[in-house]
C-alpha positions as a printed NumPy array, in Angstrom:
array([[ -42.309,  -60.642, -114.75 ],
       [ -41.864,  -56.96 , -115.554],
       [ -38.283,  -56.164, -116.612],
       [ -36.411,  -53.775, -114.334],
       [ -33.212,  -53.663, -116.417],
       [ -33.642,  -53.676, -120.206],
       [ -31.017,  -53.652, -122.941],
       [ -32.095,  -53.721, -126.567],
       [ -29.841,  -53.995, -129.645],
       [ -26.98 ,  -52.696, -127.53 ],
       [ -23.571,  -52.205, -129.118],
       [ -20.285,  -50.642, -128.064],
       [ -17.366,  -49.718, -130.324],
       [ -14.137,  -48.124, -129.118],
       [ -11.802,  -46.09 , -131.282],
       [  -8.143,  -47.1  , -131.16 ],
       [  -5.02 ,  -46.122, -133.088],
       [  -5.39 ,  -49.305, -135.112],
       [  -9.029,  -48.534, -135.903],
       [ -12.434,  -49.277, -134.351],
       [ -12.749,  -52.139, -131.854],
       [ -16.221,  -53.636, -131.494],
       [ -16.652,  -54.751, -127.869],
       [ -20.395,  -55.555, -127.894],
       [ -22.877,  -56.318, -130.655],
       [ -26.643,  -56.761, -130.592],
       [ -27.082,  -57.295, -126.853],
       [ -30.672,  -58.015, -125.819],
       [ -30.904,  -58.587, -122.068],
       [ -33.534,  -58.104, -119.396],
       [ -33.581,  -58.665, -115.641],
       [ -36.813,  -58.626, -113.674],
       [ -37.35 ,  -56.978, -110.318],
       [ -35.692,  -59.217, -107.714],
       [ -34.054,  -61.521, -110.264],
       [ -30.448,  -62.74 , -109.948],
       [ -28.798,  -62.876, -113.394],
       [ -25.195,  -63.924, -114.014],
       [ -23.256,  -62.751, -117.069],
       [ -20.91 ,  -65.634, -117.887],
       [ -18.074,  -65.843, -120.377],
       [ -14.351,  -65.905, -120.963],
       [ -12.202,  -62.896, -120.111],
       [ -12.43 ,  -60.146, -122.708],
       [ -15.919,  -60.98 , -123.97 ],
       [ -17.479,  -57.657, -122.958],
       [ -19.297,  -58.638, -119.749],
       [ -17.725,  -55.841, -117.721],
       [ -18.267,  -53.353, -120.529],
       [ -21.969,  -54.166, -120.499],
       [ -22.101,  -53.721, -116.728],
       [ -20.389,  -50.323, -117.016],
       [ -22.997,  -49.262, -119.567],
       [ -25.9  ,  -50.416, -117.373],
       [ -24.291,  -48.533, -114.463],
       [ -24.331,  -45.388, -116.61 ],
       [ -20.537,  -45.094, -116.441],
       [ -20.168,  -45.571, -120.206],
       [ -22.482,  -44.729, -123.09 ],
       [ -23.442,  -47.355, -125.661],
       [ -22.618,  -46.741, -129.295],
       [ -25.952,  -48.185, -130.411],
       [ -29.097,  -49.444, -128.739],
       [ -31.152,  -48.598, -125.694],
       [ -30.83 ,  -49.138, -121.931],
       [ -33.729,  -48.686, -119.527],
       [ -33.584,  -48.97 , -115.733],
       [ -36.81 ,  -48.997, -113.783],
       [ -38.717,  -48.039, -116.915],
       [ -36.639,  -44.908, -117.543],
       [ -34.184,  -44.364, -120.371],
       [ -30.631,  -44.388, -118.996],
       [ -28.425,  -41.405, -119.85 ],
       [ -26.008,  -41.516, -116.886],
       [ -25.617,  -43.113, -113.435],
       [ -28.973,  -44.014, -111.881],
       [ -29.9  ,  -43.629, -108.231],
       [ -31.681,  -46.977, -108.592],
       [ -28.408,  -48.923, -108.989],
       [ -25.16 ,  -49.465, -107.077],
       [ -21.93 ,  -51.05 , -108.307],
       [ -19.51 ,  -53.467, -106.608],
       [ -16.16 ,  -53.713, -108.381],
       [ -13.695,  -56.596, -108.457],
       [ -11.057,  -54.56 , -106.607],
       [ -13.694,  -53.357, -104.064],
       [ -12.981,  -49.701, -104.966],
       [ -12.414,  -48.551, -101.386],
       [ -10.653,  -45.276, -100.634],
       [  -7.45 ,  -46.171,  -98.743],
       [  -7.362,  -42.896,  -96.8  ],
       [ -10.87 ,  -43.414,  -95.38 ],
       [ -11.887,  -45.622,  -92.485],
       [ -14.315,  -48.471,  -93.073],
       [ -17.108,  -46.34 ,  -91.576],
       [ -16.402,  -43.419,  -93.911],
       [ -16.071,  -45.706,  -96.932],
       [ -19.491,  -47.189,  -96.215],
       [ -20.972,  -43.71 ,  -95.771],
       [ -19.483,  -42.409,  -99.035],
       [ -22.363,  -43.177, -101.424],
       [ -24.864,  -41.7  ,  -98.984],
       [ -22.767,  -38.544,  -98.588],
       [ -22.66 ,  -38.163, -102.368],
       [ -26.471,  -38.286, -102.318],
       [ -26.654,  -35.656,  -99.552],
       [ -27.985,  -37.926,  -96.815],
       [ -27.769,  -36.178,  -93.432],
       [ -24.682,  -37.1  ,  -91.331],
       [ -26.645,  -38.683,  -88.466],
       [ -28.66 ,  -40.863,  -90.837],
       [ -25.494,  -41.806,  -92.749],
       [ -23.819,  -42.97 ,  -89.566],
       [ -26.868,  -44.943,  -88.44 ],
       [ -27.382,  -46.686,  -91.791],
       [ -23.669,  -47.444,  -92.162],
       [ -23.494,  -48.957,  -88.674],
       [ -26.526,  -51.141,  -89.403],
       [ -25.055,  -52.366,  -92.677],
       [ -21.668,  -53.082,  -91.071],
       [ -23.489,  -55.201,  -88.497],
       [ -25.279,  -57.054,  -91.291],
       [ -21.932,  -57.757,  -92.973],
       [ -20.322,  -58.84 ,  -89.657],
       [ -17.949,  -55.865,  -89.667],
       [ -19.137,  -53.874,  -86.653],
       [ -15.792,  -54.164,  -84.861],
       [ -13.866,  -52.805,  -87.827],
       [ -15.544,  -49.433,  -88.43 ],
       [ -12.426,  -47.47 ,  -87.411],
       [  -9.997,  -49.608,  -89.434],
       [  -8.523,  -48.684,  -92.812],
       [  -8.78 ,  -50.917,  -95.904],
       [  -5.133,  -52.026,  -95.738],
       [  -5.801,  -53.449,  -92.269],
       [  -8.458,  -55.851,  -93.589],
       [  -8.315,  -59.173,  -95.418],
       [  -9.42 ,  -59.368,  -99.033],
       [ -12.749,  -60.907,  -98.084],
       [ -13.413,  -58.225,  -95.488],
       [ -12.597,  -55.456,  -97.968],
       [ -15.073,  -56.947, -100.413],
       [ -17.732,  -57.077,  -97.684],
       [ -17.113,  -53.379,  -97.048],
       [ -17.601,  -52.725, -100.761],
       [ -20.902,  -54.601, -100.713],
       [ -21.988,  -52.768,  -97.555],
       [ -21.267,  -49.412,  -99.21 ],
       [ -23.29 ,  -50.397, -102.281],
       [ -26.285,  -51.491, -100.194],
       [ -26.543,  -48.44 ,  -97.926],
       [ -28.454,  -46.482, -100.581],
       [ -31.08 ,  -49.259, -100.803],
       [ -30.543,  -49.784, -104.532],
       [ -33.169,  -51.569, -106.549],
       [ -30.394,  -53.176, -108.601],
       [ -26.916,  -54.308, -107.571],
       [ -24.329,  -54.498, -110.371],
       [ -21.381,  -56.732, -109.434],
       [ -18.252,  -57.05 , -111.575],
       [ -16.483,  -60.309, -110.595],
       [ -16.486,  -59.223, -106.938],
       [ -15.127,  -62.544, -105.641],
       [ -12.707,  -63.331, -108.468],
       [  -9.519,  -62.552, -106.521],
       [ -10.483,  -64.448, -103.353],
       [  -9.515,  -67.922, -102.189],
       [ -12.092,  -70.681, -102.641],
       [ -13.214,  -70.818,  -99.   ],
       [ -13.693,  -67.05 ,  -98.683],
       [ -15.418,  -66.952, -102.051],
       [ -17.899,  -69.648, -101.01 ],
       [ -18.66 ,  -67.866,  -97.737],
       [ -19.291,  -64.536,  -99.476],
       [ -21.525,  -66.217, -102.04 ],
       [ -23.662,  -67.502,  -99.158],
       [ -23.743,  -64.044,  -97.53 ],
       [ -24.679,  -62.365, -100.802],
       [ -27.527,  -64.82 , -101.408],
       [ -28.831,  -64.284,  -97.87 ],
       [ -28.881,  -60.492,  -98.382],
       [ -30.471,  -60.83 , -101.826],
       [ -33.199,  -63.128, -100.526],
       [ -34.007,  -60.673,  -97.711],
       [ -34.001,  -57.535,  -99.846],
       [ -35.078,  -58.978, -103.227],
       [ -32.763,  -56.59 , -105.036],
       [ -32.212,  -57.213, -108.747],
       [ -28.639,  -58.463, -109.219],
       [ -26.473,  -58.538, -112.337],
       [ -23.335,  -60.495, -111.49 ],
       [ -20.36 ,  -60.807, -113.871],
       [ -18.267,  -63.981, -113.59 ],
       [ -16.087,  -66.291, -115.672],
       [ -16.56 ,  -69.14 , -113.152],
       [ -19.252,  -71.573, -114.282],
       [ -19.821,  -73.15 , -110.852],
       [ -20.252,  -69.704, -109.299],
       [ -22.928,  -68.828, -111.853],
       [ -24.841,  -72.036, -111.104],
       [ -24.578,  -71.478, -107.328],
       [ -25.948,  -67.936, -107.561],
       [ -28.162,  -67.306, -110.564],
       [ -31.804,  -67.599, -111.504],
       [ -30.662,  -67.217, -115.117],
       [ -27.25 ,  -67.27 , -116.802],
       [ -26.525,  -65.203, -119.924],
       [ -23.579,  -66.731, -121.817],
       [ -21.319,  -64.396, -123.794],
       [ -19.152,  -65.053, -126.82 ],
       [ -16.053,  -62.921, -127.431],
       [ -14.927,  -60.58 , -130.204],
       [ -17.385,  -58.906, -130.306],
       [ -19.327,  -59.778, -127.182],
       [ -22.739,  -61.277, -127.901],
       [ -25.189,  -63.279, -125.817],
       [ -25.26 ,  -66.737, -127.382],
       [ -27.603,  -68.391, -124.865],
       [ -29.657,  -67.673, -121.775],
       [ -30.039,  -70.654, -119.449],
       [ -32.41 ,  -70.896, -116.492],
       [ -31.211,  -72.443, -113.225],
       [ -34.235,  -74.28 , -111.757],
       [ -32.342,  -75.811, -108.821],
       [ -33.65 ,  -75.097, -105.297],
       [ -31.437,  -73.094, -102.942],
       [ -29.124,  -73.774, -101.201],
       [ -27.541,  -75.632, -104.112],
       [ -25.354,  -78.68 , -103.721],
       [ -22.378,  -78.558, -106.126],
       [ -22.088,  -82.334, -105.923],
       [ -25.682,  -83.102, -106.877],
       [ -26.271,  -84.722, -110.293],
       [ -28.498,  -81.836, -111.44 ],
       [ -25.857,  -79.235, -110.499],
       [ -23.078,  -81.175, -112.244],
       [ -25.23 ,  -81.632, -115.354],
       [ -25.966,  -77.916, -115.589],
       [ -22.289,  -77.041, -115.172],
       [ -21.479,  -79.401, -118.046],
       [ -24.166,  -77.833, -120.225],
       [ -22.898,  -74.316, -119.556],
       [ -19.302,  -75.393, -120.168],
       [ -20.316,  -76.822, -123.536],
       [ -22.06 ,  -73.551, -124.441],
       [ -19.152,  -71.387, -123.301],
       [ -16.591,  -73.493, -125.133],
       [ -18.703,  -73.352, -128.261],
       [ -19.028,  -69.586, -128.006],
       [ -15.415,  -68.855, -128.805],
       [ -11.83 ,  -70.135, -128.836],
       [ -10.273,  -71.736, -125.772],
       [ -11.732,  -73.656, -122.87 ],
       [ -14.145,  -72.413, -120.245],
       [ -12.717,  -71.538, -116.867],
       [ -14.267,  -72.929, -113.731]])
C-alpha cells in the first residue's frame, strides 16, 4: 500500500535550563491511505510529540515528514487533530464549535451550517447544537471534538488519547462509533494510547514506543477480524505479546 503519512529518521530535541532533552530519536513510521495505526507506549515516551509533529504544530529537529506525498512544513489541510481534552471553546455553542475548522478554511456560512448539522446527526448530537460544552458529558464533548475534526473531510485523523479520561463504558461505546466512521470514510487514523486493549480493539497495526528518548521498538500487525472480542484467545494472546514488548521497552509495567 502507498504510504500517506511518512516519517523518516525523525528526531526531536528540546532545550531546557538543564540542557537538551531528547524526546524522539530515529523514528521511521508510515501509515497507508485508510489504515488505522495506534501509537502505544507508557506516558512520556514521545507519542504525543510525534503526533504534534505530524500535525504540523511542532517542527522536528531532524528527519523528514511527508503527508500525502508532500513535505510537511506546517499544518496540512489533509489532516485534522482530536485532542485528549477535546479542545472545545467554552464560549461557543456545539454548533459553532463544530463549524470552527470550516470557518478557519473560509467555507461559506450556509455550507458550514449544513455540514455541521449533518456531522452532529452522525455523532448522535443533533439535539445539542445550541448547548455549550459545560452542559455536556465528557463523552459528548469528545464526540463534538471528533465531529469538528471530520467536517473538513480530512484524509488523516490524528487522535491524541481522545478517550483516556472517560469511563470504561463510554470509552467502549466511542471506540465502536469511531470504528464505524472510519470504516465508512476510510480515513487514515493515527491514534495515540497507553492502553494495550484499546490498541488491539482499534488498530490494523500497533507501533510500540520506548521512552527516553522515544523510539519505535516494534510494529505489530493486528490480523483479527472486526468487531473484535476482547475475551477471545487470539485477542488475549496479542494483548500479552504487546504487554511483553511494552514492558521490555523501558522501566515499569505496561498500563492496560
